[in-house]
PDB file of N, CA, C and O in Angstrom, chain B, residues numbered from 101:
ATOM      1  N   UNK B 101    -105.532 195.670  68.496  1.00  0.00           N
ATOM      2  CA  UNK B 101    -104.304 196.356  68.206  1.00  0.00           C
ATOM      3  C   UNK B 101    -103.428 195.422  67.363  1.00  0.00           C
ATOM      4  O   UNK B 101    -103.440 194.208  67.565  1.00  0.00           O
ATOM      5  N   UNK B 102    -102.666 195.993  66.413  1.00  0.00           N
ATOM      6  CA  UNK B 102    -101.830 195.203  65.511  1.00  0.00           C
ATOM      7  C   UNK B 102    -100.353 195.389  65.844  1.00  0.00           C
ATOM      8  O   UNK B 102     -99.928 196.471  66.250  1.00  0.00           O
ATOM      9  N   UNK B 103     -99.580 194.326  65.668  1.00  0.00           N
ATOM     10  CA  UNK B 103     -98.142 194.326  65.926  1.00  0.00           C
ATOM     11  C   UNK B 103     -97.421 195.206  64.907  1.00  0.00           C
ATOM     12  O   UNK B 103     -97.753 195.194  63.721  1.00  0.00           O
ATOM     13  N   UNK B 104     -96.440 195.962  65.372  1.00  0.00           N
ATOM     14  CA  UNK B 104     -95.650 196.822  64.485  1.00  0.00           C
ATOM     15  C   UNK B 104     -94.733 196.007  63.582  1.00  0.00           C
ATOM     16  O   UNK B 104     -94.358 196.467  62.504  1.00  0.00           O
ATOM     17  N   UNK B 105     -94.371 194.814  64.006  1.00  0.00           N
ATOM     18  CA  UNK B 105     -93.466 193.978  63.210  1.00  0.00           C
ATOM     19  C   UNK B 105     -94.187 193.174  62.144  1.00  0.00           C
ATOM     20  O   UNK B 105     -93.819 193.218  60.970  1.00  0.00           O
ATOM     21  N   UNK B 106     -95.235 192.426  62.557  1.00  0.00           N
ATOM     22  CA  UNK B 106     -95.847 191.464  61.631  1.00  0.00           C
ATOM     23  C   UNK B 106     -97.327 191.713  61.371  1.00  0.00           C
ATOM     24  O   UNK B 106     -97.908 191.080  60.488  1.00  0.00           O
ATOM     25  N   UNK B 107     -97.948 192.620  62.120  1.00  0.00           N
ATOM     26  CA  UNK B 107     -99.373 192.876  61.935  1.00  0.00           C
ATOM     27  C   UNK B 107    -100.269 191.921  62.704  1.00  0.00           C
ATOM     28  O   UNK B 107    -101.490 191.963  62.553  1.00  0.00           O
ATOM     29  N   UNK B 108     -99.675 191.050  63.536  1.00  0.00           N
ATOM     30  CA  UNK B 108    -100.436 190.082  64.317  1.00  0.00           C
ATOM     31  C   UNK B 108    -101.189 190.718  65.470  1.00  0.00           C
ATOM     32  O   UNK B 108    -101.098 191.924  65.703  1.00  0.00           O
ATOM     33  N   UNK B 109    -101.932 189.893  66.185  1.00  0.00           N
ATOM     34  CA  UNK B 109    -102.759 190.345  67.299  1.00  0.00           C
ATOM     35  C   UNK B 109    -101.912 190.612  68.543  1.00  0.00           C
ATOM     36  O   UNK B 109    -101.095 189.779  68.934  1.00  0.00           O
ATOM     37  N   UNK B 110    -102.107 191.766  69.157  1.00  0.00           N
ATOM     38  CA  UNK B 110    -101.407 192.163  70.377  1.00  0.00           C
ATOM     39  C   UNK B 110    -102.309 191.919  71.572  1.00  0.00           C
ATOM     40  O   UNK B 110    -103.486 192.278  71.551  1.00  0.00           O
ATOM     41  N   UNK B 111    -101.757 191.304  72.621  1.00  0.00           N
ATOM     42  CA  UNK B 111    -102.498 191.105  73.866  1.00  0.00           C
ATOM     43  C   UNK B 111    -101.746 191.796  74.996  1.00  0.00           C
ATOM     44  O   UNK B 111    -100.521 191.915  74.957  1.00  0.00           O
ATOM     45  N   UNK B 112    -102.483 192.248  75.997  1.00  0.00           N
ATOM     46  CA  UNK B 112    -101.890 192.877  77.179  1.00  0.00           C
ATOM     47  C   UNK B 112    -101.572 191.795  78.196  1.00  0.00           C
ATOM     48  O   UNK B 112    -102.389 190.903  78.426  1.00  0.00           O
ATOM     49  N   UNK B 113    -100.398 191.861  78.805  1.00  0.00           N
ATOM     50  CA  UNK B 113     -99.998 190.905  79.825  1.00  0.00           C
ATOM     51  C   UNK B 113     -99.415 191.640  81.016  1.00  0.00           C
ATOM     52  O   UNK B 113     -98.770 192.678  80.866  1.00  0.00           O
ATOM     53  N   UNK B 114     -99.646 191.097  82.191  1.00  0.00           N
ATOM     54  CA  UNK B 114     -99.019 191.593  83.411  1.00  0.00           C
ATOM     55  C   UNK B 114     -98.028 190.531  83.859  1.00  0.00           C
ATOM     56  O   UNK B 114     -98.401 189.376  84.066  1.00  0.00           O
ATOM     57  N   UNK B 115     -96.780 190.914  84.008  1.00  0.00           N
ATOM     58  CA  UNK B 115     -95.750 189.974  84.439  1.00  0.00           C
ATOM     59  C   UNK B 115     -94.969 190.596  85.596  1.00  0.00           C
ATOM     60  O   UNK B 115     -94.914 191.817  85.739  1.00  0.00           O
ATOM     61  N   UNK B 116     -94.375 189.749  86.404  1.00  0.00           N
ATOM     62  CA  UNK B 116     -93.553 190.245  87.504  1.00  0.00           C
ATOM     63  C   UNK B 116     -92.205 190.686  86.979  1.00  0.00           C
ATOM     64  O   UNK B 116     -91.704 190.147  85.991  1.00  0.00           O
ATOM     65  N   UNK B 117     -91.625 191.658  87.635  1.00  0.00           N
ATOM     66  CA  UNK B 117     -90.305 192.165  87.283  1.00  0.00           C
ATOM     67  C   UNK B 117     -89.303 191.014  87.314  1.00  0.00           C
ATOM     68  O   UNK B 117     -89.392 190.144  88.180  1.00  0.00           O
ATOM     69  N   UNK B 118     -88.356 190.998  86.386  1.00  0.00           N
ATOM     70  CA  UNK B 118     -87.407 189.898  86.257  1.00  0.00           C
ATOM     71  C   UNK B 118     -86.425 189.802  87.418  1.00  0.00           C
ATOM     72  O   UNK B 118     -85.822 188.747  87.615  1.00  0.00           O
ATOM     73  N   UNK B 119     -86.252 190.838  88.168  1.00  0.00           N
ATOM     74  CA  UNK B 119     -85.262 190.827  89.243  1.00  0.00           C
ATOM     75  C   UNK B 119     -85.813 190.270  90.547  1.00  0.00           C
ATOM     76  O   UNK B 119     -85.190 190.430  91.597  1.00  0.00           O
ATOM     77  N   UNK B 120     -86.954 189.626  90.497  1.00  0.00           N
ATOM     78  CA  UNK B 120     -87.491 188.973  91.676  1.00  0.00           C
ATOM     79  C   UNK B 120     -88.318 189.855  92.586  1.00  0.00           C
ATOM     80  O   UNK B 120     -88.737 189.414  93.656  1.00  0.00           O
ATOM     81  N   UNK B 121     -88.562 191.083  92.187  1.00  0.00           N
ATOM     82  CA  UNK B 121     -89.395 191.941  93.025  1.00  0.00           C
ATOM     83  C   UNK B 121     -90.859 191.585  92.813  1.00  0.00           C
ATOM     84  O   UNK B 121     -91.196 190.816  91.913  1.00  0.00           O
ATOM     85  N   UNK B 122     -91.710 192.138  93.633  1.00  0.00           N
ATOM     86  CA  UNK B 122     -93.136 191.844  93.516  1.00  0.00           C
ATOM     87  C   UNK B 122     -93.853 192.875  92.652  1.00  0.00           C
ATOM     88  O   UNK B 122     -95.082 192.944  92.663  1.00  0.00           O
ATOM     89  N   UNK B 123     -93.092 193.680  91.898  1.00  0.00           N
ATOM     90  CA  UNK B 123     -93.675 194.712  91.056  1.00  0.00           C
ATOM     91  C   UNK B 123     -94.190 194.109  89.747  1.00  0.00           C
ATOM     92  O   UNK B 123     -93.466 193.390  89.058  1.00  0.00           O
ATOM     93  N   UNK B 124     -95.446 194.409  89.414  1.00  0.00           N
ATOM     94  CA  UNK B 124     -96.021 193.955  88.148  1.00  0.00           C
ATOM     95  C   UNK B 124     -95.715 194.965  87.060  1.00  0.00           C
ATOM     96  O   UNK B 124     -95.778 196.174  87.281  1.00  0.00           O
ATOM     97  N   UNK B 125     -95.381 194.453  85.873  1.00  0.00           N
ATOM     98  CA  UNK B 125     -95.100 195.290  84.718  1.00  0.00           C
ATOM     99  C   UNK B 125     -96.123 194.946  83.647  1.00  0.00           C
ATOM    100  O   UNK B 125     -96.336 193.770  83.354  1.00  0.00           O
ATOM    101  N   UNK B 126     -96.760 195.954  83.058  1.00  0.00           N
ATOM    102  CA  UNK B 126     -97.733 195.750  81.998  1.00  0.00           C
ATOM    103  C   UNK B 126     -97.018 195.836  80.657  1.00  0.00           C
ATOM    104  O   UNK B 126     -96.287 196.793  80.402  1.00  0.00           O
ATOM    105  N   UNK B 127     -97.223 194.846  79.804  1.00  0.00           N
ATOM    106  CA  UNK B 127     -96.572 194.847  78.498  1.00  0.00           C
ATOM    107  C   UNK B 127     -97.533 194.343  77.435  1.00  0.00           C
ATOM    108  O   UNK B 127     -98.546 193.713  77.738  1.00  0.00           O
ATOM    109  N   UNK B 128     -97.198 194.632  76.188  1.00  0.00           N
ATOM    110  CA  UNK B 128     -97.952 194.149  75.034  1.00  0.00           C
ATOM    111  C   UNK B 128     -97.125 193.051  74.373  1.00  0.00           C
ATOM    112  O   UNK B 128     -95.919 193.208  74.184  1.00  0.00           O
ATOM    113  N   UNK B 129     -97.778 191.926  74.017  1.00  0.00           N
ATOM    114  CA  UNK B 129     -97.078 190.825  73.360  1.00  0.00           C
ATOM    115  C   UNK B 129     -97.874 190.391  72.141  1.00  0.00           C
ATOM    116  O   UNK B 129     -99.099 190.275  72.194  1.00  0.00           O
ATOM    117  N   UNK B 130     -97.162 190.152  71.035  1.00  0.00           N
ATOM    118  CA  UNK B 130     -97.794 189.686  69.805  1.00  0.00           C
ATOM    119  C   UNK B 130     -97.962 188.176  69.880  1.00  0.00           C
ATOM    120  O   UNK B 130     -97.018 187.455  70.201  1.00  0.00           O
ATOM    121  N   UNK B 131     -99.161 187.703  69.584  1.00  0.00           N
ATOM    122  CA  UNK B 131     -99.419 186.265  69.609  1.00  0.00           C
ATOM    123  C   UNK B 131     -98.795 185.548  68.414  1.00  0.00           C
ATOM    124  O   UNK B 131     -98.575 184.337  68.463  1.00  0.00           O
ATOM    125  N   UNK B 132     -98.511 186.282  67.350  1.00  0.00           N
ATOM    126  CA  UNK B 132     -97.983 185.646  66.150  1.00  0.00           C
ATOM    127  C   UNK B 132     -96.454 185.547  66.165  1.00  0.00           C
ATOM    128  O   UNK B 132     -95.911 184.457  65.983  1.00  0.00           O
ATOM    129  N   UNK B 133     -95.749 186.672  66.379  1.00  0.00           N
ATOM    130  CA  UNK B 133     -94.283 186.650  66.294  1.00  0.00           C
ATOM    131  C   UNK B 133     -93.607 186.700  67.659  1.00  0.00           C
ATOM    132  O   UNK B 133     -92.404 186.460  67.750  1.00  0.00           O
ATOM    133  N   UNK B 134     -94.354 187.008  68.728  1.00  0.00           N
ATOM    134  CA  UNK B 134     -93.780 187.035  70.060  1.00  0.00           C
ATOM    135  C   UNK B 134     -93.118 188.344  70.438  1.00  0.00           C
ATOM    136  O   UNK B 134     -92.524 188.444  71.512  1.00  0.00           O
ATOM    137  N   UNK B 135     -93.207 189.347  69.585  1.00  0.00           N
ATOM    138  CA  UNK B 135     -92.618 190.648  69.876  1.00  0.00           C
ATOM    139  C   UNK B 135     -93.217 191.211  71.161  1.00  0.00           C
ATOM    140  O   UNK B 135     -94.434 191.198  71.343  1.00  0.00           O
ATOM    141  N   UNK B 136     -92.355 191.704  72.048  1.00  0.00           N
ATOM    142  CA  UNK B 136     -92.806 192.249  73.323  1.00  0.00           C
ATOM    143  C   UNK B 136     -92.521 193.746  73.357  1.00  0.00           C
ATOM    144  O   UNK B 136     -91.409 194.186  73.065  1.00  0.00           O
ATOM    145  N   UNK B 137     -93.531 194.511  73.713  1.00  0.00           N
ATOM    146  CA  UNK B 137     -93.393 195.952  73.885  1.00  0.00           C
ATOM    147  C   UNK B 137     -93.721 196.280  75.336  1.00  0.00           C
ATOM    148  O   UNK B 137     -94.827 196.016  75.808  1.00  0.00           O
ATOM    149  N   UNK B 138     -92.766 196.850  76.028  1.00  0.00           N
ATOM    150  CA  UNK B 138     -93.008 197.321  77.381  1.00  0.00           C
ATOM    151  C   UNK B 138     -92.458 198.741  77.467  1.00  0.00           C
ATOM    152  O   UNK B 138     -91.737 199.166  76.565  1.00  0.00           O
ATOM    153  N   UNK B 139     -92.775 199.481  78.519  1.00  0.00           N
ATOM    154  CA  UNK B 139     -92.340 200.881  78.601  1.00  0.00           C
ATOM    155  C   UNK B 139     -90.824 201.060  78.497  1.00  0.00           C
ATOM    156  O   UNK B 139     -90.362 202.022  77.882  1.00  0.00           O
ATOM    157  N   UNK B 140     -90.055 200.165  79.078  1.00  0.00           N
ATOM    158  CA  UNK B 140     -88.595 200.291  79.042  1.00  0.00           C
ATOM    159  C   UNK B 140     -88.078 200.074  77.623  1.00  0.00           C
ATOM    160  O   UNK B 140     -87.235 200.838  77.152  1.00  0.00           O
ATOM    161  N   UNK B 141     -88.568 199.047  76.940  1.00  0.00           N
ATOM    162  CA  UNK B 141     -88.145 198.781  75.564  1.00  0.00           C
ATOM    163  C   UNK B 141     -88.510 199.941  74.644  1.00  0.00           C
ATOM    164  O   UNK B 141     -87.702 200.352  73.811  1.00  0.00           O
ATOM    165  N   UNK B 142     -89.714 200.466  74.792  1.00  0.00           N
ATOM    166  CA  UNK B 142     -90.153 201.581  73.956  1.00  0.00           C
ATOM    167  C   UNK B 142     -89.270 202.806  74.183  1.00  0.00           C
ATOM    168  O   UNK B 142     -88.898 203.487  73.228  1.00  0.00           O
ATOM    169  N   UNK B 143     -88.935 203.086  75.434  1.00  0.00           N
ATOM    170  CA  UNK B 143     -88.074 204.236  75.741  1.00  0.00           C
ATOM    171  C   UNK B 143     -86.674 204.035  75.159  1.00  0.00           C
ATOM    172  O   UNK B 143     -86.103 204.963  74.587  1.00  0.00           O
ATOM    173  N   UNK B 144     -86.124 202.838  75.301  1.00  0.00           N
ATOM    174  CA  UNK B 144     -84.789 202.567  74.774  1.00  0.00           C
ATOM    175  C   UNK B 144     -84.746 202.682  73.249  1.00  0.00           C
ATOM    176  O   UNK B 144     -83.783 203.208  72.692  1.00  0.00           O
ATOM    177  N   UNK B 145     -85.781 202.192  72.582  1.00  0.00           N
ATOM    178  CA  UNK B 145     -85.816 202.296  71.120  1.00  0.00           C
ATOM    179  C   UNK B 145     -85.922 203.737  70.663  1.00  0.00           C
ATOM    180  O   UNK B 145     -85.343 204.112  69.644  1.00  0.00           O
ATOM    181  N   UNK B 146     -86.655 204.545  71.408  1.00  0.00           N
ATOM    182  CA  UNK B 146     -86.798 205.945  71.004  1.00  0.00           C
ATOM    183  C   UNK B 146     -85.521 206.737  71.251  1.00  0.00           C
ATOM    184  O   UNK B 146     -85.284 207.733  70.567  1.00  0.00           O
ATOM    185  N   UNK B 147     -84.695 206.327  72.203  1.00  0.00           N
ATOM    186  CA  UNK B 147     -83.461 207.047  72.506  1.00  0.00           C
ATOM    187  C   UNK B 147     -82.308 206.676  71.583  1.00  0.00           C
ATOM    188  O   UNK B 147     -81.448 207.514  71.312  1.00  0.00           O
ATOM    189  N   UNK B 148     -82.271 205.437  71.095  1.00  0.00           N
ATOM    190  CA  UNK B 148     -81.181 205.016  70.211  1.00  0.00           C
ATOM    191  C   UNK B 148     -81.751 204.355  68.965  1.00  0.00           C
ATOM    192  O   UNK B 148     -81.815 203.129  68.878  1.00  0.00           O
ATOM    193  N   UNK B 149     -82.169 205.179  67.991  1.00  0.00           N
ATOM    194  CA  UNK B 149     -82.780 204.611  66.789  1.00  0.00           C
ATOM    195  C   UNK B 149     -81.762 203.802  65.975  1.00  0.00           C
ATOM    196  O   UNK B 149     -80.570 204.109  65.959  1.00  0.00           O
ATOM    197  N   UNK B 150     -82.257 202.774  65.310  1.00  0.00           N
ATOM    198  CA  UNK B 150     -81.428 201.934  64.451  1.00  0.00           C
ATOM    199  C   UNK B 150     -81.228 202.662  63.132  1.00  0.00           C
ATOM    200  O   UNK B 150     -82.203 203.133  62.546  1.00  0.00           O
ATOM    201  N   UNK B 151     -79.988 202.770  62.641  1.00  0.00           N
ATOM    202  CA  UNK B 151     -79.772 203.430  61.350  1.00  0.00           C
ATOM    203  C   UNK B 151     -80.530 202.714  60.241  1.00  0.00           C
ATOM    204  O   UNK B 151     -80.644 201.489  60.270  1.00  0.00           O
ATOM    205  N   UNK B 152     -81.053 203.458  59.255  1.00  0.00           N
ATOM    206  CA  UNK B 152     -81.828 202.829  58.180  1.00  0.00           C
ATOM    207  C   UNK B 152     -81.062 201.713  57.469  1.00  0.00           C
ATOM    208  O   UNK B 152     -81.673 200.749  57.006  1.00  0.00           O
ATOM    209  N   UNK B 153     -79.758 201.824  57.378  1.00  0.00           N
ATOM    210  CA  UNK B 153     -78.969 200.802  56.690  1.00  0.00           C
ATOM    211  C   UNK B 153     -78.969 199.481  57.453  1.00  0.00           C
ATOM    212  O   UNK B 153     -78.733 198.436  56.846  1.00  0.00           O
ATOM    213  N   UNK B 154     -79.226 199.488  58.769  1.00  0.00           N
ATOM    214  CA  UNK B 154     -79.213 198.281  59.581  1.00  0.00           C
ATOM    215  C   UNK B 154     -80.576 197.611  59.665  1.00  0.00           C
ATOM    216  O   UNK B 154     -80.656 196.436  60.024  1.00  0.00           O
ATOM    217  N   UNK B 155     -81.647 198.323  59.345  1.00  0.00           N
ATOM    218  CA  UNK B 155     -82.994 197.778  59.508  1.00  0.00           C
ATOM    219  C   UNK B 155     -83.278 196.607  58.587  1.00  0.00           C
ATOM    220  O   UNK B 155     -83.895 195.628  59.008  1.00  0.00           O
ATOM    221  N   UNK B 156     -82.841 196.688  57.338  1.00  0.00           N
ATOM    222  CA  UNK B 156     -83.226 195.655  56.392  1.00  0.00           C
ATOM    223  C   UNK B 156     -82.108 194.670  56.086  1.00  0.00           C
ATOM    224  O   UNK B 156     -82.253 193.829  55.199  1.00  0.00           O
ATOM    225  N   UNK B 157     -81.003 194.760  56.804  1.00  0.00           N
ATOM    226  CA  UNK B 157     -79.902 193.846  56.534  1.00  0.00           C
ATOM    227  C   UNK B 157     -80.237 192.447  57.025  1.00  0.00           C
ATOM    228  O   UNK B 157     -80.651 192.254  58.168  1.00  0.00           O
ATOM    229  N   UNK B 158     -80.053 191.487  56.149  1.00  0.00           N
ATOM    230  CA  UNK B 158     -80.251 190.098  56.531  1.00  0.00           C
ATOM    231  C   UNK B 158     -78.954 189.564  57.124  1.00  0.00           C
ATOM    232  O   UNK B 158     -77.864 189.993  56.748  1.00  0.00           O
ATOM    233  N   UNK B 159     -79.083 188.638  58.040  1.00  0.00           N
ATOM    234  CA  UNK B 159     -77.903 188.026  58.636  1.00  0.00           C
ATOM    235  C   UNK B 159     -77.220 187.165  57.586  1.00  0.00           C
ATOM    236  O   UNK B 159     -77.862 186.329  56.951  1.00  0.00           O
ATOM    237  N   UNK B 160     -75.927 187.364  57.404  1.00  0.00           N
ATOM    238  CA  UNK B 160     -75.176 186.624  56.398  1.00  0.00           C
ATOM    239  C   UNK B 160     -74.670 185.323  56.998  1.00  0.00           C
ATOM    240  O   UNK B 160     -74.105 185.308  58.092  1.00  0.00           O
ATOM    241  N   UNK B 161     -74.878 184.236  56.273  1.00  0.00           N
ATOM    242  CA  UNK B 161     -74.373 182.936  56.702  1.00  0.00           C
ATOM    243  C   UNK B 161     -72.962 182.793  56.149  1.00  0.00           C
ATOM    244  O   UNK B 161     -72.759 182.908  54.940  1.00  0.00           O
ATOM    245  N   UNK B 162     -71.985 182.546  57.015  1.00  0.00           N
ATOM    246  CA  UNK B 162     -70.609 182.452  56.519  1.00  0.00           C
ATOM    247  C   UNK B 162     -70.432 181.240  55.606  1.00  0.00           C
ATOM    248  O   UNK B 162     -71.085 180.209  55.767  1.00  0.00           O
ATOM    249  N   UNK B 163     -69.532 181.403  54.651  1.00  0.00           N
ATOM    250  CA  UNK B 163     -69.225 180.303  53.739  1.00  0.00           C
ATOM    251  C   UNK B 163     -68.489 179.210  54.499  1.00  0.00           C
ATOM    252  O   UNK B 163     -67.662 179.488  55.368  1.00  0.00           O
ATOM    253  N   UNK B 164     -68.798 177.974  54.164  1.00  0.00           N
ATOM    254  CA  UNK B 164     -68.143 176.837  54.807  1.00  0.00           C
ATOM    255  C   UNK B 164     -67.338 176.119  53.738  1.00  0.00           C
ATOM    256  O   UNK B 164     -67.813 175.961  52.613  1.00  0.00           O
ATOM    257  N   UNK B 165     -66.121 175.677  54.068  1.00  0.00           N
ATOM    258  CA  UNK B 165     -65.281 175.046  53.047  1.00  0.00           C
ATOM    259  C   UNK B 165     -65.851 173.728  52.520  1.00  0.00           C
ATOM    260  O   UNK B 165     -65.510 173.317  51.411  1.00  0.00           O
ATOM    261  N   UNK B 166     -66.705 173.065  53.285  1.00  0.00           N
ATOM    262  CA  UNK B 166     -67.288 171.792  52.855  1.00  0.00           C
ATOM    263  C   UNK B 166     -68.786 171.947  52.682  1.00  0.00           C
ATOM    264  O   UNK B 166     -69.427 172.699  53.416  1.00  0.00           O
ATOM    265  N   UNK B 167     -69.342 171.241  51.716  1.00  0.00           N
ATOM    266  CA  UNK B 167     -70.784 171.271  51.491  1.00  0.00           C
ATOM    267  C   UNK B 167     -71.469 170.423  52.564  1.00  0.00           C
ATOM    268  O   UNK B 167     -70.808 169.597  53.194  1.00  0.00           O
ATOM    269  N   UNK B 168     -72.767 170.602  52.789  1.00  0.00           N
ATOM    270  CA  UNK B 168     -73.477 169.785  53.774  1.00  0.00           C
ATOM    271  C   UNK B 168     -73.367 168.276  53.485  1.00  0.00           C
ATOM    272  O   UNK B 168     -73.296 167.471  54.414  1.00  0.00           O
ATOM    273  N   UNK B 169     -73.354 167.898  52.194  1.00  0.00           N
ATOM    274  CA  UNK B 169     -73.242 166.500  51.835  1.00  0.00           C
ATOM    275  C   UNK B 169     -71.872 165.950  52.226  1.00  0.00           C
ATOM    276  O   UNK B 169     -71.772 164.834  52.735  1.00  0.00           O
ATOM    277  N   UNK B 170     -70.828 166.725  51.990  1.00  0.00           N
ATOM    278  CA  UNK B 170     -69.473 166.295  52.371  1.00  0.00           C
ATOM    279  C   UNK B 170     -69.353 166.154  53.890  1.00  0.00           C
ATOM    280  O   UNK B 170     -68.702 165.232  54.381  1.00  0.00           O
ATOM    281  N   UNK B 171     -69.978 167.064  54.626  1.00  0.00           N
ATOM    282  CA  UNK B 171     -69.914 167.012  56.087  1.00  0.00           C
ATOM    283  C   UNK B 171     -70.663 165.793  56.612  1.00  0.00           C
ATOM    284  O   UNK B 171     -70.240 165.191  57.599  1.00  0.00           O
ATOM    285  N   UNK B 172     -71.785 165.412  55.961  1.00  0.00           N
ATOM    286  CA  UNK B 172     -72.569 164.263  56.410  1.00  0.00           C
ATOM    287  C   UNK B 172     -71.825 162.951  56.152  1.00  0.00           C
ATOM    288  O   UNK B 172     -71.954 161.987  56.905  1.00  0.00           O
ATOM    289  N   UNK B 173     -71.048 162.939  55.075  1.00  0.00           N
ATOM    290  CA  UNK B 173     -70.300 161.726  54.760  1.00  0.00           C
ATOM    291  C   UNK B 173     -69.100 161.526  55.664  1.00  0.00           C
ATOM    292  O   UNK B 173     -68.585 160.413  55.774  1.00  0.00           O
ATOM    293  N   UNK B 174     -68.649 162.587  56.311  1.00  0.00           N
ATOM    294  CA  UNK B 174     -67.559 162.474  57.274  1.00  0.00           C
ATOM    295  C   UNK B 174     -66.293 162.828  56.715  1.00  0.00           C
ATOM    296  O   UNK B 174     -65.277 162.782  57.409  1.00  0.00           O
TER     297      UNK B 174
END
């Protein structure tokens, strides 16, 4: 199976519920990018889709008044 994000190899994993219960949860994890798909995540993504304008937006790095060289010099 291929990852939806990067095309990497997906492996099946059984992990315990995060709240300390003894319930095992089956999930898919990508060995390349670490993307995790479990039933809860899949359901949440299907209920609140990301607008197309937000999918390809890169995170903007804010401008800094000083250059890295000026900051290193003190």
